[in-house]
C-alpha positions as CSV (number, residue, x, y, z in Angstrom):
1,X,-21.9,39.8,-46.5
2,X,-20.7,43.3,-46.1
3,X,-18.2,45.1,-48.4
4,X,-15.7,45.4,-45.6
5,X,-15.8,41.7,-45.0
6,X,-15.1,41.1,-48.7
7,X,-12.1,43.4,-48.6
8,X,-10.6,41.9,-45.4
9,X,-11.2,38.3,-46.3
10,X,-12.9,37.7,-42.9
11,X,-16.3,36.0,-42.3
12,X,-19.1,37.6,-40.4
13,X,-19.9,36.3,-36.9
14,X,-23.1,34.4,-38.0
15,X,-21.0,32.4,-40.5
16,X,-19.1,30.5,-37.9
17,X,-19.8,26.8,-38.1
18,X,-22.1,25.5,-35.4
19,X,-20.0,22.4,-34.8
20,X,-16.9,24.5,-34.1
21,X,-18.8,26.7,-31.7
22,X,-20.1,23.6,-29.8
23,X,-16.6,22.2,-29.8
24,X,-15.2,25.4,-28.3
25,X,-17.8,25.4,-25.6
26,X,-17.3,21.8,-24.7
27,X,-13.6,22.3,-24.2
28,X,-14.2,25.0,-21.7
29,X,-17.1,23.3,-19.9
30,X,-14.8,21.9,-17.2
31,X,-12.5,24.4,-15.5
32,X,-9.2,23.3,-14.1
33,X,-10.6,23.5,-10.6
34,X,-13.5,21.2,-11.5
35,X,-11.1,18.7,-13.0
36,X,-9.1,18.7,-9.8
37,X,-12.3,18.3,-7.8
38,X,-13.2,15.3,-9.9
39,X,-9.8,13.7,-9.5
40,X,-9.8,14.2,-5.7
41,X,-13.4,12.8,-5.5
42,X,-12.6,9.8,-7.7
43,X,-9.3,8.8,-6.2
44,X,-9.6,10.0,-2.6
45,X,-13.1,10.7,-1.4
46,X,-14.9,7.9,-3.2
47,X,-12.4,5.2,-1.9
48,X,-12.8,6.7,1.6
49,X,-16.6,6.4,1.4
50,X,-16.3,2.8,0.3
51,X,-13.8,2.0,3.1
52,X,-16.1,3.7,5.7
53,X,-19.1,1.6,4.5
54,X,-17.4,-1.7,5.4
55,X,-17.0,-2.5,9.0
56,X,-13.8,-4.6,8.7
57,X,-12.1,-1.9,6.6
58,X,-13.2,0.7,9.0
59,X,-11.8,-1.1,12.0
60,X,-8.6,-2.0,10.2
61,X,-8.1,1.6,9.0
62,X,-8.6,2.8,12.5
63,X,-6.0,0.5,13.9
64,X,-3.5,1.4,11.2
65,X,-4.2,5.1,11.7
66,X,-3.6,4.7,15.4
67,X,-0.1,3.3,14.7
68,X,0.6,6.1,12.1
69,X,-0.3,8.8,14.6
70,X,1.7,7.0,17.3
71,X,4.7,6.9,14.9
72,X,4.4,10.6,13.9
73,X,3.7,12.4,17.1
74,X,4.4,9.8,19.8
75,X,8.2,10.3,19.9
76,X,7.6,14.1,20.5
77,X,5.3,13.3,23.5
78,X,7.3,10.6,25.1
79,X,10.9,10.9,26.2
80,X,13.4,8.5,24.7
81,X,13.7,5.5,26.9
82,X,16.9,5.3,29.0
83,X,18.4,3.3,31.8
84,X,17.1,4.1,35.3
85,X,14.4,6.2,33.8
86,X,12.1,5.0,36.6
87,X,11.8,2.3,39.2
88,X,12.8,-1.1,38.0
89,X,10.3,-3.9,37.0
90,X,7.2,-1.8,37.8
91,X,3.9,-3.5,36.9
92,X,1.5,-1.7,34.5
93,X,-0.4,1.2,36.2
94,X,1.3,0.4,39.5
95,X,2.3,4.0,39.8
96,X,-0.7,5.5,38.0
97,X,-0.2,6.9,34.5
98,X,3.4,7.6,35.0
99,X,4.3,4.2,33.5
100,X,1.1,2.8,31.9
101,X,2.8,-0.4,30.7
102,X,5.3,-0.6,33.5
103,X,9.1,-0.6,33.3
104,X,11.7,-3.3,32.5
105,X,14.5,-4.6,34.7
106,X,16.6,-1.5,33.8
107,X,14.0,1.0,34.7
108,X,13.1,1.9,31.1
109,X,9.5,2.9,30.3
110,X,8.0,0.1,28.2
111,X,5.5,2.3,26.5
112,X,8.2,4.8,25.6
113,X,10.2,1.9,24.0
114,X,7.1,0.9,21.9
115,X,6.4,4.5,20.8
116,X,10.0,5.1,19.8
117,X,10.2,1.8,17.9
118,X,7.0,2.5,15.9
119,X,8.5,5.0,13.3
120,X,11.2,2.7,12.2
121,X,8.8,-0.2,12.0
122,X,6.4,1.8,9.9
123,X,9.2,2.8,7.6
124,X,10.3,-0.8,7.3
125,X,6.8,-2.0,6.5
126,X,6.2,0.7,3.9
127,X,9.5,0.2,2.2
128,X,9.2,-3.6,2.1
129,X,5.5,-3.7,1.1
130,X,5.9,-1.0,-1.6
131,X,9.0,-2.7,-3.0
132,X,7.2,-6.1,-3.3
133,X,4.1,-4.6,-4.8
134,X,5.7,-2.3,-7.3
135,X,8.2,-4.9,-8.5
136,X,5.7,-7.8,-8.6
137,X,2.9,-5.8,-10.3
138,X,5.3,-4.2,-12.9
139,X,7.1,-7.3,-13.8
140,X,4.0,-9.6,-13.8
141,X,1.8,-7.2,-15.8
142,X,4.5,-6.4,-18.4
143,X,5.3,-10.1,-18.9
144,X,1.7,-11.2,-19.0
145,X,0.4,-8.5,-21.4
146,X,3.4,-8.2,-23.7
147,X,4.1,-11.9,-24.3
148,X,6.8,-13.1,-26.6
149,X,10.5,-12.4,-25.9
150,X,9.7,-9.9,-23.1
151,X,7.6,-12.5,-21.3
152,X,10.3,-15.2,-21.7
153,X,13.1,-12.9,-20.4
154,X,11.1,-11.6,-17.4
155,X,9.8,-15.1,-16.5
156,X,13.4,-16.4,-16.6
157,X,14.5,-13.6,-14.2
158,X,11.5,-14.3,-11.9
159,X,12.3,-18.0,-11.8
160,X,15.9,-17.4,-10.9
161,X,15.0,-15.0,-8.1
162,X,12.4,-17.5,-6.8
163,X,15.0,-20.3,-6.6
164,X,17.3,-18.3,-4.2
165,X,16.6,-19.3,-0.6
166,X,15.2,-16.3,1.1
167,X,16.4,-16.6,4.7
168,X,20.1,-17.3,3.9
169,X,20.1,-14.5,1.4
170,X,18.7,-12.1,4.0
171,X,21.2,-13.2,6.6
172,X,24.1,-12.8,4.2
173,X,22.9,-9.3,3.1
174,X,22.4,-8.2,6.7
175,X,25.9,-9.4,7.7
176,X,27.5,-7.6,4.7
177,X,25.5,-4.4,4.8
178,X,24.8,-4.1,8.6
179,X,21.8,-1.9,7.8
180,X,20.9,0.9,10.3
181,X,18.4,2.6,8.1
182,X,14.9,1.0,8.5
183,X,14.1,1.6,4.8
184,X,17.2,-0.4,3.7
185,X,16.3,-3.1,6.3
186,X,12.8,-3.4,4.8
187,X,14.2,-3.8,1.3
188,X,16.6,-6.5,2.4
189,X,13.8,-8.4,4.2
190,X,11.8,-8.5,0.9
191,X,14.6,-8.8,-1.6
192,X,13.2,-11.8,-3.4
193,X,9.6,-11.8,-2.2
194,X,8.4,-9.9,-5.2
195,X,9.1,-12.9,-7.6
196,X,6.2,-14.9,-6.3
197,X,3.8,-12.0,-6.8
198,X,5.1,-11.4,-10.3
199,X,4.5,-15.0,-11.3
200,X,1.0,-15.0,-10.0
201,X,0.2,-11.5,-11.5
202,X,1.5,-12.8,-14.8
203,X,-0.9,-15.7,-14.8
204,X,-3.9,-13.4,-14.0
205,X,-2.9,-10.9,-16.7
206,X,-2.6,-13.7,-19.2
207,X,-6.2,-14.7,-18.4
208,X,-7.7,-11.2,-18.3
209,X,-6.0,-10.1,-21.5
210,X,-8.1,-12.7,-23.4
211,X,-11.4,-11.2,-22.3
212,X,-13.7,-9.6,-24.8
213,X,-13.6,-6.1,-23.2
214,X,-9.7,-6.0,-23.4
215,X,-9.9,-7.1,-27.1
216,X,-12.6,-4.4,-27.6
217,X,-10.3,-1.7,-26.1
218,X,-7.4,-2.9,-28.3
219,X,-9.7,-2.7,-31.4
220,X,-10.6,0.8,-30.5
221,X,-6.9,1.8,-30.6
222,X,-6.5,2.6,-26.9
223,X,-2.9,2.8,-25.7
224,X,-1.3,-0.1,-23.8
225,X,-1.0,2.0,-20.5
226,X,-4.7,3.0,-20.8
227,X,-5.8,-0.7,-21.3
228,X,-3.6,-1.8,-18.3
229,X,-4.9,0.9,-16.0
230,X,-8.6,0.7,-16.9
231,X,-9.1,-3.0,-17.9
232,X,-6.4,-5.0,-16.1
233,X,-5.4,-3.4,-12.9
234,X,-8.9,-3.0,-11.4
235,X,-9.3,-6.8,-11.7
236,X,-6.0,-7.6,-9.9
237,X,-5.9,-4.8,-7.3
238,X,-7.8,-6.7,-4.6
239,X,-5.2,-9.5,-4.8
240,X,-2.4,-6.9,-5.0
241,X,-3.6,-5.3,-1.8
242,X,-3.8,-8.6,0.0
243,X,-0.3,-9.3,-1.2
244,X,0.9,-5.9,0.0
245,X,-0.6,-6.7,3.5
246,X,1.1,-10.1,3.5
247,X,4.4,-8.5,2.6
248,X,4.0,-5.9,5.3
249,X,3.2,-8.6,7.9
250,X,6.2,-10.6,6.6
251,X,8.4,-7.6,7.2
252,X,7.1,-7.2,10.7
253,X,7.6,-10.9,11.6
254,X,11.0,-11.2,9.8
255,X,12.4,-8.0,11.4
256,X,11.2,-8.9,14.8
257,X,12.6,-12.5,14.4
258,X,16.0,-11.4,13.1
259,X,16.4,-8.7,15.7
260,X,15.4,-11.2,18.3
261,X,18.1,-13.7,17.0
262,X,20.7,-10.9,16.8
263,X,21.1,-11.2,13.0
264,X,20.2,-7.6,12.4
265,X,22.4,-5.1,14.3
266,X,20.7,-3.1,17.1
267,X,23.4,-1.2,19.0
268,X,21.3,1.9,19.1
269,X,18.1,0.6,17.5
270,X,14.8,0.5,19.4
271,X,12.7,-2.3,17.9
272,X,9.9,-4.5,19.0
273,X,12.1,-7.6,18.3
274,X,14.9,-6.1,20.4
275,X,12.4,-5.6,23.2
276,X,11.3,-9.3,23.0
277,X,15.0,-10.4,23.0
278,X,15.8,-8.3,26.0
279,X,12.6,-9.5,27.8
280,X,13.4,-13.1,27.3
281,X,17.0,-12.6,28.3
282,X,15.8,-10.7,31.4
283,X,13.7,-13.6,32.6
284,X,10.2,-12.3,31.6
285,X,9.2,-15.9,30.5
286,X,9.9,-17.3,34.0
287,X,9.0,-14.5,36.4
288,X,5.2,-13.7,36.5
289,X,5.8,-10.2,37.8
290,X,7.8,-9.4,34.6
291,X,5.4,-10.9,32.1
292,X,4.2,-7.5,31.0
293,X,7.7,-6.8,29.6
294,X,7.2,-9.6,27.1
295,X,3.4,-9.2,26.6
296,X,3.5,-5.5,25.6
297,X,5.6,-5.9,22.4
298,X,3.8,-9.1,21.4
299,X,0.4,-7.4,21.8
300,X,1.7,-4.5,19.7
301,X,2.8,-6.7,16.9
302,X,-0.4,-8.8,17.0
303,X,-2.7,-5.7,16.9
304,X,-0.9,-4.1,13.9
305,X,-1.0,-7.4,12.0
306,X,-4.7,-7.8,12.8
307,X,-5.4,-4.3,11.6
308,X,-3.7,-4.9,8.3
309,X,-5.6,-8.1,7.7
310,X,-9.0,-6.5,8.5
311,X,-8.2,-3.5,6.2
312,X,-7.2,-5.8,3.3
313,X,-10.3,-8.0,3.7
314,X,-12.6,-5.0,3.7
315,X,-11.3,-3.0,0.8
316,X,-11.7,-5.4,-2.1
317,X,-14.8,-3.4,-3.2
318,X,-12.7,-0.2,-3.3
319,X,-11.1,-1.3,-6.6
320,X,-14.4,-2.1,-8.4
321,X,-14.9,0.7,-10.9
322,X,-18.7,0.4,-10.7
323,X,-18.8,0.6,-6.9
324,X,-16.4,3.5,-6.9
325,X,-18.5,5.3,-9.5
326,X,-21.5,5.0,-7.3
327,X,-19.7,6.6,-4.4
328,X,-18.1,9.4,-6.5
329,X,-20.4,12.5,-6.2
330,X,-18.8,14.6,-8.9
331,X,-18.1,12.0,-11.6
332,X,-20.0,13.2,-14.6
333,X,-21.3,11.4,-17.7
334,X,-18.2,12.5,-19.6
335,X,-15.9,10.4,-17.4
336,X,-18.3,7.5,-17.5
337,X,-18.5,7.6,-21.3
338,X,-14.7,7.8,-21.5
339,X,-14.4,4.7,-19.5
340,X,-17.0,3.0,-21.6
341,X,-14.3,2.3,-24.2
342,X,-12.3,0.6,-21.4
343,X,-13.4,-1.3,-18.4
344,X,-16.8,0.3,-17.5
345,X,-18.7,-0.5,-20.7
346,X,-16.9,-3.7,-21.5
347,X,-17.5,-5.3,-18.1
348,X,-21.2,-5.3,-18.9
349,X,-20.6,-8.2,-21.3
350,X,-18.5,-10.1,-18.9
351,X,-20.3,-9.7,-15.6
352,X,-18.2,-7.0,-14.1
353,X,-14.6,-6.1,-13.6
354,X,-14.3,-7.7,-10.1
355,X,-15.5,-11.2,-9.7
């Protein structure tokens, strides 16, 4: 050691501990850009590759994407439907591409009505489906994993909500609130649907929390959110996705039915249910030349429901951590070893996370 080093109290460069040097290098191995790339690859690109590898999911995603595009840019391409927009009761393609799906008895373009009704329907579906999923998963997971008094209180609330008749409650809320916002309408239509999901999620979480890999994560001192995200949610996500799709389909059918019955106000609302109501009132069920007026909204509803079902059936593999790791091109050994304390390593002793 040099005399200057003794006077200043500093150590020469070669005296730095090797372990500290390795630690400093390892902390700077991944740049922020590389971390973002890993996150994007793991949570966006890898699920996309999995969905694309399954035919059902691919077809379902294509149908859903078609409706999303229709809802986003369709209203800008098609003029808003109005009375005497064209000749009355024109059959599909009778006048070329001017009215591809024909017109109704008031001369309104049927395709324009479907296009302008799509954005509000998508908002209703998203609001209702997300509300059911978030409420059901949150309440069910917390109740099942926490146990004790928390479980008893949440289970009591869930049971009370489940005992309330759904249709009368929806009718009362619709009459009181008279919702014009599609998001509010979607929330009203699913106001008590989440309780059934919460009850079923609670039962699954109770079973999963007794598995050896969850107990191993607890013994390692992992936090409760980490255990829930890595060990519990991957096992229930396929069921949650199916429930989201069922809730979305329920919003579609309930909104169409209630608009058809006149329970939901539609003074200035364009909706597929309103189209069906007006088609039935206009005699589309009895006049063959006007059948297209009724068939068009029915086919639109059926196709969207079919796409949602195909997508949910084909994406159960997307939530399997092992399958997703195989499709992630930038997931390194560090991430895999980190998950080894949670779901990835522990599932080896239980036959996998998704069964």
